[in-house]
C-alpha positions as CSV (number, residue, x, y, z in Angstrom):
1,M,-119.1,-144.9,53.7
2,T,-121.6,-145.2,50.9
3,E,-121.1,-148.2,48.6
4,L,-118.9,-147.2,45.7
5,P,-119.5,-147.6,41.9
6,P,-118.1,-150.6,40.0
7,G,-114.4,-150.1,39.3
8,W,-113.8,-148.0,42.4
9,A,-111.9,-149.0,45.6
10,S,-111.2,-147.6,49.0
11,A,-107.6,-147.0,50.1
12,A,-105.8,-145.4,53.0
13,F,-103.8,-142.2,52.5
14,S,-100.7,-144.2,53.4
15,D,-101.3,-146.3,50.3
16,F,-101.3,-143.3,47.9
17,G,-97.8,-142.1,48.1
18,T,-95.0,-140.8,50.4
19,W,-95.4,-138.3,53.3
20,I,-92.8,-135.6,53.4
21,G,-92.3,-133.4,56.5
22,G,-90.8,-130.0,57.0
23,G,-88.6,-127.9,59.3
24,T,-87.3,-124.3,59.8
25,P,-83.8,-123.5,58.8
26,S,-81.8,-121.4,61.3
27,K,-83.0,-117.8,61.3
28,A,-79.6,-116.8,62.5
29,N,-77.9,-117.9,59.3
30,A,-78.5,-115.3,56.5
31,Q,-77.2,-117.7,53.9
32,F,-80.3,-119.8,54.4
33,W,-82.9,-117.2,53.6
34,D,-84.1,-115.0,50.7
35,G,-83.4,-117.8,48.2
36,P,-85.3,-119.1,45.2
37,I,-87.0,-122.1,46.9
38,P,-90.5,-121.3,48.2
39,W,-90.7,-122.2,51.9
40,V,-94.4,-122.8,52.5
41,S,-96.0,-122.2,56.0
42,P,-99.6,-122.1,57.1
43,K,-99.8,-118.4,56.2
44,D,-99.3,-119.3,52.5
45,M,-102.2,-121.9,52.5
46,K,-104.9,-119.5,51.4
47,S,-105.2,-120.7,47.8
48,K,-105.9,-124.1,46.2
49,V,-102.6,-124.0,44.2
50,I,-99.2,-122.9,45.6
51,R,-96.9,-121.2,43.1
52,T,-94.8,-119.1,45.5
53,A,-94.5,-118.3,49.2
54,I,-93.9,-115.3,51.4
55,D,-90.5,-116.7,52.5
56,G,-87.8,-118.2,50.3
57,I,-84.8,-120.3,51.2
58,T,-81.6,-121.5,49.6
59,S,-80.3,-125.0,48.7
60,D,-77.9,-124.7,51.6
61,A,-80.9,-124.4,53.9
62,V,-82.4,-127.6,52.5
63,H,-79.1,-129.5,53.0
64,N,-78.5,-128.3,56.5
65,S,-81.9,-128.4,58.2
66,A,-85.0,-130.6,58.7
67,T,-86.8,-129.1,55.8
68,K,-87.0,-131.2,52.6
69,L,-87.8,-130.5,48.9
70,V,-91.3,-131.4,47.9
71,P,-91.9,-132.3,44.2
72,P,-94.5,-130.4,42.1
73,D,-98.1,-131.9,42.1
74,S,-97.8,-132.9,45.7
75,V,-100.7,-132.3,48.1
76,L,-99.9,-129.9,51.0
77,I,-101.8,-130.2,54.4
78,V,-101.6,-128.0,57.4
79,T,-101.1,-130.4,60.4
80,R,-100.5,-127.9,63.2
81,S,-102.4,-124.7,63.6
82,G,-105.2,-123.0,65.5
83,I,-107.2,-123.0,62.3
84,L,-107.6,-126.8,62.7
85,A,-110.3,-126.1,65.2
86,H,-112.6,-125.7,62.3
87,T,-110.8,-125.9,58.9
88,L,-108.3,-128.3,57.3
89,P,-106.2,-126.1,54.8
90,I,-105.3,-128.1,51.6
91,A,-103.4,-127.1,48.5
92,V,-101.5,-128.6,45.6
93,T,-98.1,-127.2,44.8
94,A,-97.4,-126.3,41.2
95,V,-93.6,-125.9,41.8
96,E,-90.9,-127.6,43.9
97,T,-91.2,-126.2,47.4
98,A,-89.9,-126.7,51.0
99,L,-92.2,-126.8,54.1
100,N,-92.0,-125.6,57.6
101,Q,-92.7,-128.1,60.4
102,D,-96.5,-127.3,60.6
103,L,-97.2,-128.9,57.2
104,K,-97.0,-132.3,55.6
105,A,-96.8,-133.1,51.9
106,L,-98.2,-136.2,50.2
107,A,-96.1,-137.0,47.1
108,L,-98.1,-139.0,44.7
109,P,-97.5,-141.5,41.8
110,D,-98.5,-140.6,38.3
111,S,-101.5,-142.9,38.5
112,V,-103.1,-140.6,41.2
113,D,-104.3,-137.1,40.3
114,S,-103.1,-134.7,43.0
115,S,-106.2,-132.4,42.5
116,Y,-108.4,-135.5,43.0
117,V,-106.8,-136.2,46.4
118,A,-107.0,-132.6,47.4
119,W,-110.7,-132.4,46.6
120,G,-111.1,-135.7,48.5
121,L,-109.5,-134.2,51.6
122,R,-111.9,-131.3,51.3
123,A,-114.8,-133.5,50.9
124,F,-114.1,-135.4,54.1
125,E,-112.7,-132.4,55.9
126,Q,-115.0,-132.5,58.9
127,S,-114.7,-136.3,59.3
128,I,-110.9,-136.0,59.2
129,L,-110.9,-133.2,61.8
130,A,-113.3,-135.3,64.0
131,T,-111.2,-138.5,63.9
132,C,-107.6,-137.2,63.4
133,R,-107.4,-133.9,65.2
134,K,-105.6,-133.7,68.6
135,G,-106.8,-130.8,70.6
136,G,-104.5,-128.3,72.4
137,T,-105.0,-125.3,74.6
138,T,-104.3,-122.9,71.8
139,V,-102.9,-124.9,68.9
140,H,-104.5,-128.0,67.4
141,S,-102.7,-130.7,65.4
142,I,-103.4,-133.7,63.2
143,E,-102.3,-137.1,64.4
144,M,-100.5,-138.5,61.3
145,P,-101.0,-142.2,62.0
146,R,-104.8,-141.6,62.1
147,L,-104.7,-139.5,58.9
148,S,-102.5,-142.1,57.2
149,A,-105.1,-144.8,58.0
150,F,-108.0,-142.6,56.8
151,H,-109.6,-144.1,53.6
152,L,-110.5,-142.2,50.5
153,P,-112.5,-143.6,47.5
154,V,-110.2,-144.3,44.6
155,A,-111.7,-143.9,41.1
156,P,-109.8,-145.1,38.0
157,T,-107.1,-142.6,36.8
158,N,-109.0,-141.3,33.8
159,E,-112.2,-140.9,35.9
160,Q,-110.3,-139.0,38.6
161,R,-109.5,-136.3,36.1
162,R,-113.1,-136.2,34.9
163,I,-114.3,-135.8,38.5
164,V,-111.9,-132.9,39.1
165,E,-113.0,-131.2,36.0
166,K,-116.7,-131.6,37.0
167,I,-116.2,-130.4,40.5
168,E,-114.2,-127.3,39.4
169,A,-116.8,-126.5,36.7
170,L,-119.7,-126.8,39.1
171,F,-117.9,-124.8,41.8
172,D,-117.2,-122.1,39.3
173,E,-120.9,-121.9,38.6
174,I,-121.7,-121.7,42.3
175,D,-119.1,-119.0,42.9
176,K,-120.7,-116.8,40.2
177,G,-123.8,-116.8,42.3
178,G,-127.4,-115.8,41.4
179,E,-128.5,-117.4,38.1
180,S,-125.6,-119.8,37.9
181,L,-126.1,-120.9,41.5
182,A,-129.7,-121.6,40.7
183,A,-128.8,-123.6,37.6
184,A,-126.3,-125.7,39.6
185,K,-128.8,-126.4,42.3
186,A,-131.5,-127.3,39.8
187,A,-129.1,-129.7,38.0
188,L,-127.9,-131.5,41.2
189,G,-130.2,-130.3,44.0
190,L,-127.0,-130.1,46.1
191,Y,-125.0,-127.5,47.9
192,R,-121.2,-127.4,48.1
193,Q,-120.6,-130.2,50.5
194,S,-123.3,-132.4,49.1
195,L,-121.8,-131.8,45.6
196,L,-118.5,-133.2,46.9
197,K,-120.3,-136.1,48.5
198,A,-122.0,-136.9,45.1
199,A,-118.6,-136.7,43.4
200,F,-117.0,-139.3,45.6
201,E,-120.0,-141.6,45.3
202,G,-119.5,-141.6,41.5
203,R,-122.8,-139.8,40.7
204,L,-121.2,-136.8,38.9
205,T,-119.5,-139.2,36.4
206,A,-122.2,-141.9,36.1
207,D,-123.1,-140.8,32.5
208,W,-119.4,-140.7,31.5
209,R,-118.9,-144.3,32.8
210,A,-122.0,-145.5,30.9
211,Q,-120.7,-143.9,27.7
212,N,-117.1,-145.1,28.1
213,P,-117.2,-148.7,29.5
214,D,-114.0,-149.5,27.5
215,K,-112.1,-146.8,29.5
216,L,-112.9,-148.2,32.9
217,E,-110.0,-149.8,34.8
218,D,-110.7,-152.4,37.3
219,P,-109.5,-151.5,40.9
220,Q,-107.1,-154.4,41.1
221,T,-105.1,-153.2,38.1
222,L,-105.2,-149.6,39.3
223,L,-104.1,-150.4,42.8
224,A,-101.4,-152.8,41.6
225,R,-100.0,-149.9,39.5
226,I,-100.1,-147.6,42.5
227,R,-98.2,-150.3,44.5
228,K,-95.6,-150.7,41.8
229,E,-95.0,-147.0,41.5
230,R,-94.8,-146.6,45.3
231,E,-92.2,-149.4,45.5
232,A,-90.2,-147.7,42.8
233,R,-90.3,-144.4,44.7
234,Y,-89.1,-146.2,47.9
235,K,-86.2,-147.7,46.0
236,A,-85.3,-144.3,44.6
237,D,-85.5,-142.8,48.1
238,I,-83.1,-145.5,49.4
239,A,-80.6,-144.8,46.7
240,E,-80.8,-141.1,47.4
241,W,-80.4,-141.8,51.1
242,K,-77.3,-144.0,50.5
243,E,-75.7,-141.1,48.6
244,A,-76.5,-138.7,51.4
245,V,-74.9,-141.0,53.9
246,V,-71.7,-141.2,51.8
247,T,-71.6,-137.4,51.6
248,W,-72.2,-137.2,55.3
249,K,-69.3,-139.5,56.0
250,E,-67.0,-137.8,53.6
251,G,-67.8,-134.5,55.3
252,G,-66.5,-135.9,58.6
253,E,-69.9,-137.0,59.9
254,K,-70.9,-133.5,61.0
255,G,-74.4,-133.0,62.1
256,K,-77.0,-135.8,62.3
257,K,-76.8,-138.8,60.1
258,P,-79.4,-138.7,57.3
259,P,-82.4,-140.7,58.4
260,K,-83.2,-143.9,56.5
261,P,-86.6,-143.7,54.6
262,K,-89.3,-145.7,56.2
263,L,-91.0,-148.6,54.3
264,Q,-94.6,-147.9,53.7
265,P,-97.1,-150.3,55.5
266,E,-98.5,-153.2,53.5
267,F,-100.8,-152.1,50.8
268,T,-104.5,-152.9,51.5
269,Y,-107.7,-152.0,49.8
270,Q,-111.4,-152.9,49.9
271,A,-113.0,-153.9,46.6
272,T,-116.6,-153.0,45.8
273,E,-119.4,-154.7,44.0
274,N,-122.2,-153.5,41.7
275,L,-124.9,-151.4,43.3
276,S,-128.1,-153.2,44.0
277,P,-131.7,-151.7,43.8
278,W,-132.4,-149.4,46.7
279,P,-134.7,-150.9,49.4
280,V,-137.0,-148.9,51.6
281,T,-136.5,-149.6,55.3
282,S,-136.7,-148.0,58.8
283,V,-134.0,-145.7,60.1
284,G,-133.3,-148.1,62.9
285,T,-132.2,-150.8,60.5
286,I,-129.5,-148.7,58.9
287,L,-127.9,-147.2,61.9
288,G,-124.2,-148.2,62.3
289,A,-124.7,-148.1,66.1
290,P,-127.5,-147.6,68.5
291,L,-128.7,-144.1,69.3
292,I,-126.7,-142.6,72.1
293,N,-127.1,-139.5,74.3
294,G,-124.3,-137.0,74.8
295,R,-122.5,-136.6,78.0
296,S,-122.2,-133.5,80.2
297,V,-118.6,-132.8,81.0
298,K,-117.1,-130.1,83.2
299,D,-114.6,-127.7,81.9
300,K,-110.9,-128.4,82.2
301,S,-108.1,-126.5,80.4
302,G,-106.2,-128.9,78.1
303,G,-108.8,-131.6,78.3
304,F,-110.4,-133.5,75.3
305,P,-112.7,-131.2,73.3
306,V,-116.5,-131.4,73.8
307,L,-119.1,-129.9,71.5
308,R,-121.5,-127.5,73.1
309,L,-125.3,-127.5,72.5
310,T,-124.8,-124.3,70.6
311,A,-122.7,-126.2,68.0
312,L,-125.9,-127.3,66.3
313,K,-126.9,-124.3,64.1
314,N,-129.1,-124.2,61.0
315,G,-128.8,-127.9,60.3
316,K,-125.0,-127.9,60.6
317,I,-122.4,-128.6,63.3
318,V,-120.1,-125.6,64.0
319,L,-116.9,-127.1,65.4
320,S,-115.7,-123.8,66.9
321,E,-118.6,-124.1,69.4
322,Q,-116.6,-126.4,71.7
323,K,-114.9,-126.4,75.0
324,E,-112.0,-128.4,76.7
325,G,-113.6,-131.0,79.0
326,N,-112.5,-132.8,82.1
327,W,-111.9,-136.1,80.3
328,T,-109.4,-137.9,78.1
329,R,-109.7,-139.2,74.6
330,D,-110.1,-142.7,76.0
331,D,-113.0,-141.5,78.2
332,A,-114.5,-139.8,75.2
333,F,-114.1,-142.8,72.8
334,P,-117.8,-144.0,73.2
335,F,-119.0,-140.5,72.3
336,L,-116.7,-139.8,69.3
337,V,-118.7,-138.6,66.3
338,E,-117.8,-139.0,62.6
339,Y,-118.7,-137.2,59.4
340,D,-122.2,-137.8,58.3
341,D,-123.4,-138.6,61.8
342,I,-126.8,-137.1,62.5
343,F,-127.4,-134.9,65.5
344,V,-130.8,-134.3,67.1
345,A,-131.4,-131.6,69.8
346,R,-133.6,-133.4,72.3
347,G,-133.6,-130.6,74.8
348,N,-133.3,-126.8,74.6
349,G,-134.7,-123.6,76.1
350,S,-136.4,-122.8,72.7
351,K,-139.1,-125.2,71.5
352,K,-138.3,-124.5,67.8
353,L,-134.7,-125.7,68.3
354,V,-135.7,-129.1,69.6
355,C,-135.5,-132.0,67.1
């Protein structure tokens, strides 16, 4: 990851807040359905903000199934769907919702802007899919331990909101097309994904930082505040769990005992230093690993996915151009690629497609 601006830090998603899972209430019980609580499933994840859902459930459904209530301003992520072959659907919920089992929610403390985290997930979408996705014959899924360990740059709280405003304003210009698109390109010389990359390197708000040095919060203070709020949330969850256990016992211990909330892993972060002047050097000196050729793998249904040569199109990698290969993830480990890796076609039937 590119070195971050002063005052920023890098933290794992597990450090940001609490993961909340979902479930499906019994379809056979009519008392569980057509209620006022939006029950979000992948088919609802077509907008950046969730205010309602196709299906609704009742409070009885929440109390008697695996689904849980998700507070407003949480980040919703599709973790099991065929769409994960190429896209990671992300949204922020504006209202209290419940989820089906194919989604996860990340409930955040007040010191972390939910839209900032959502845009961060979109910015690193392809890297997350490459490192956290588990392939299946028809349905892909996200491995939550890997996603929880994935790091996102953390800007100070007030700068997070400025970044969100800047991203959304520039994307509005891009969406207008034509003249506005040309203006956005001229201002930044970037396209959509490059614009996001610039945002999470601090370039979109560099002028704001220079003009507002008194508003910059050092990363230790910010992350200490996140830690404190996270611990407070855990204590509240424990208190709520104890009440649920009492209710369960008073009800004759019917059904499963409410599961105890899990303590989040130890909070870790990586501090950054001031940027130094940019040197000029050869490509070889900045590679994170030596150049490596790909591997030809025979087809096998259910095997670990392999990118085809046709995946390299117009300077981009098309993740849908893949097959299931005759190897395991362990076999493929030396050949795993990450976001921002560079691909070179060293052989092809067409000369113009080589290199």
